[in-house]
C-alpha positions as CSV (number, residue, x, y, z in Angstrom):
1,X,-11.9,3.2,-24.3
2,X,-10.3,0.2,-26.1
3,X,-6.5,0.0,-26.5
4,X,-5.0,0.4,-29.9
5,X,-2.9,-2.8,-30.0
6,X,-1.1,-1.7,-33.3
7,X,0.1,1.5,-31.6
8,X,0.9,0.1,-28.2
9,X,4.7,-0.1,-28.9
10,X,5.0,3.6,-29.7
11,X,2.0,5.6,-28.6
12,X,1.6,9.2,-29.7
13,X,1.6,11.9,-27.0
14,X,-2.2,12.0,-27.1
15,X,-2.9,8.3,-27.0
16,X,-4.3,6.9,-23.6
17,X,-2.1,4.8,-21.6
18,X,-1.3,1.4,-23.0
19,X,-2.2,-1.8,-21.2
20,X,1.6,-2.3,-20.7
21,X,1.8,1.1,-19.1
22,X,-1.2,0.6,-16.9
23,X,0.1,-2.8,-15.7
24,X,3.6,-1.4,-15.1
25,X,2.2,1.4,-12.9
26,X,0.0,-1.0,-11.1
27,X,2.7,-3.5,-10.4
28,X,5.1,-0.6,-9.2
29,X,2.4,0.7,-6.7
30,X,1.6,-2.8,-5.4
31,X,5.4,-3.3,-4.7
32,X,5.3,-0.1,-2.4
33,X,4.5,-1.7,1.0
34,X,3.9,1.7,2.6
35,X,0.7,2.0,0.6
36,X,-0.7,-1.2,1.9
37,X,-2.8,-1.6,-1.3
38,X,-5.3,-4.3,-1.6
39,X,-4.9,-6.4,-4.8
40,X,-8.2,-8.3,-4.5
41,X,-10.9,-5.9,-5.4
42,X,-13.9,-8.3,-4.9
43,X,-14.7,-7.1,-1.3
44,X,-13.2,-3.7,-1.2
45,X,-14.7,-1.5,1.5
46,X,-13.8,1.7,3.3
47,X,-11.1,0.0,5.4
48,X,-9.0,-1.0,2.4
49,X,-6.5,1.0,0.2
50,X,-6.8,0.5,-3.5
51,X,-6.0,2.0,-6.9
52,X,-9.1,3.6,-8.2
53,X,-8.0,5.0,-11.6
54,X,-4.9,5.4,-13.7
55,X,-4.9,8.2,-16.3
56,X,-2.4,9.7,-18.7
57,X,-1.0,12.9,-17.5
58,X,-0.9,14.9,-20.7
59,X,2.5,16.3,-21.8
60,X,3.2,20.1,-21.8
61,X,2.1,21.7,-24.9
62,X,5.7,23.2,-25.5
63,X,7.1,19.7,-25.4
64,X,4.6,18.4,-27.9
65,X,5.1,21.3,-30.3
66,X,8.9,20.9,-30.2
67,X,8.4,17.2,-31.0
68,X,6.2,18.0,-33.9
69,X,8.7,20.5,-35.1
70,X,11.4,18.0,-35.1
71,X,13.6,19.9,-32.6
72,X,12.9,17.4,-29.7
73,X,12.3,13.9,-29.0
74,X,8.8,12.5,-28.1
75,X,7.7,13.7,-24.7
76,X,7.9,11.2,-21.9
77,X,4.7,9.7,-20.8
78,X,3.5,10.0,-17.1
79,X,0.4,8.7,-15.3
80,X,-1.6,10.1,-12.6
81,X,-3.1,7.7,-10.1
82,X,-5.9,8.1,-7.7
83,X,-5.7,5.8,-4.7
84,X,-8.5,5.5,-2.1
85,X,-7.2,5.2,1.4
């Protein structure tokens, strides 16, 4: 799915992760030495730990409804990451 560059600064609760968010999550995980993640994916095999996918964890329905009603701020965005180890 292509990124919506116009909306990247302020994505809606339903937009996929922005390129900035994906890179931020990747950089954070690569800094965690205990995960021993491989950054070079050209020769990844079963003996390497690597990030397989990073997805948006959808916000709670109640948080989105409160935001749409104007009684709450925009829900925070979280990601769900699958790491192969």
